C-alpha positions in Angstrom: -16.5 11.7 -11.8 -16.8 7.9 -12.6 -15.6 5.4 -10.2 -13.0 4.3 -12.8 -11.7 7.9 -13.1 -11.9 8.3 -9.2 -9.6 5.3 -8.9 -7.2 6.5 -11.6 -6.9 9.8 -9.9 -6.1 8.0 -6.7 -3.6 6.0 -8.3 -1.7 9.2 -9.7 -2.0 11.0 -6.4 -0.4 7.9 -4.7 2.5 8.1 -7.3 3.0 11.6 -6.6 3.0 11.2 -2.9 5.4 8.3 -2.9 7.7 10.6 -5.1 7.3 13.4 -2.3 7.7 10.9 0.8 9.8 8.0 -0.6 7.6 5.6 1.8 5.1 3.5 0.3 3.5 2.8 3.5 2.8 6.2 4.4 2.0 7.2 0.8 -0.7 4.4 0.3 -2.4 5.2 3.9 -2.2 9.0 3.4 -4.1 9.2 0.0 -6.8 6.5 1.4 -6.9 8.5 4.6 -7.4 11.7 3.0 -9.8 10.5 0.4 -12.2 8.5 2.8 -11.7 10.8 5.6 -10.2 8.0 7.9 -9.4 8.7 11.5 -5.9 7.6 12.8 -3.7 10.8 13.3 -0.9 8.8 14.6 -1.1 6.0 12.0 1.2 8.0 9.4 3.7 8.6 11.8 3.8 5.0 13.1 4.2 3.7 9.3 7.5 5.5 9.0 9.6 2.5 9.3 7.3 0.0 7.5 8.6 0.0 3.8 9.5 -3.6 3.2 9.3 -3.9 7.0 12.4 -1.5 7.9 13.9 -2.0 4.3 14.5 -5.8 4.9 12.7 -6.9 1.8 9.5 -8.3 3.8 6.1 -7.1 3.4 5.6 -4.3 0.7 4.7 -1.2 2.7 1.9 -0.4 0.1 0.3 -3.5 1.6 0.6 -2.5 5.1 -0.6 1.1 4.4 -3.7 -0.2 2.6 -4.4 -2.8 5.1 -4.4 -0.3 7.8 -6.7 1.7 6.1 -9.1 -1.2 5.4 -8.8 -2.0 9.1 -10.2 1.5 10.1 -13.0 0.9 7.7 -13.8 -2.8 8.3 -12.1 -3.5 11.4 -13.5 -4.2 15.1 -14.3 -1.4 17.5 -13.2 -3.4 20.7 -11.0 -6.3 21.3 -14.2 -8.5 22.0 -16.0 -7.4 19.0 -15.6 -10.8 17.1 -18.0 -9.8 14.3 -16.0 -6.7 13.4 -12.8 -9.0 13.5 -14.5 -11.6 11.0 -16.1 -8.9 8.8 -12.4 -7.3 8.3 -10.7 -10.6 7.3 -12.5 -11.1 3.8 -11.7 -7.5 2.3 -8.1 -7.7 3.6 -7.6 -11.3 2.0 -9.2 -10.0 -1.5 -6.9 -7.2 -1.3 -3.8 -9.3 -0.7 -5.0 -11.7 -3.4 -5.6 -8.9 -6.0 -2.3 -7.0 -5.1 -0.4 -10.4 -5.5 -1.9 -11.0 -8.8 -1.1 -7.7 -10.3 2.4 -7.4 -8.7 3.7 -10.9 -8.1 4.1 -11.0 -4.5 2.9 -9.1 -1.3 6.8 -8.8 -0.1 8.9 -5.8 -1.1 11.7 -8.2 -2.6 9.2 -10.3 -4.6 7.5 -7.2 -6.0 10.9 -5.7 -7.2 11.7 -9.1 -8.4 8.6 -9.2 -10.4 8.8 -5.6 -11.7 12.3 -4.9 -12.1 13.7 -8.6 -12.7 15.6 -8.7 -9.4 15.3 -7.3 -5.6 17.4 -4.5 -4.1 18.7 -4.2 -0.7 16.9 -0.7 0.0 19.1 -0.1 3.2 22.3 -0.3 0.9 23.2 3.2 -0.9 24.9 1.4 -3.9 21.9 -1.0 -4.4 19.5 2.0 -4.0 21.2 3.9 -6.7 20.9 0.7 -9.0 17.2 0.5 -8.2 16.8 4.1 -9.2 18.9 3.6 -12.3 16.7 0.6 -13.2 13.5 2.6 -13.1 12.4 1.5 -9.5 10.9 4.6 -8.5 8.5 4.7 -11.5 7.6 1.1 -10.9 7.1 1.4 -7.4 4.8 4.5 -7.9 2.7 2.2 -10.1 2.6 -0.6 -7.4 1.6 1.8 -4.8 -1.1 3.2 -7.2 -2.4 -0.2 -7.8 -2.6 -0.9 -4.1 -4.5 2.2 -3.6 -7.0 1.4 -6.3 -7.6 -2.2 -4.7 -8.2 -0.8 -1.4 -10.3 2.1 -2.5 -12.4 -0.3 -4.4 -13.1 -2.5 -1.4 -13.8 0.9 0.6 -16.2 2.1 -2.0 -17.9 -1.2 -2.0 -18.9 -0.6 1.7 -20.1 2.8 1.3 
C-alpha cells in the first residue's frame, strides 16, 4: 500500500472512530496507537475529558490526541533527558502549524468557526443539536482525519 493510500485509510478510520466514540482526542490517539503499536494503555482513558479541553472551546482534542502520540514516539525517556525533550519539539510544532493551516486554528472554537462558520457550546444540548444540524460531526471527522494524517506522516518519517 502506498504512503498516500495508508494515510487515507487512517483518515477514514479516524472518522469512523470519532463517530463511534464522539471524542476527538480519544479517536485520534486510538487510531495512531493501533497503527504504530504505541504504548500507553492508560492514555486512552486519560483523554476522556480532553475534547476542546472539557468542552470549553479550547485546544481541539484531535490536537491533544495526536500530540500525545507524537510524544510517545519522539519524547524523552526521563525527566533529565534533554536531548529527547528537544527532539520532540520540532515535530510537535510542525504538526500544530500544519493542523492550523488546514483547519484554521488549533482551538475547538476556532476550528468550528473555520469549518462551520461559527463556534458552538458543546456542553449545551441545544447548541449541540445546532452543531449536528449544521453538519458538525462530518466536519469534525474531516478534522480528526487530517490530524491523524499529519501525525502519521511525522511518525512514518522517523521510521
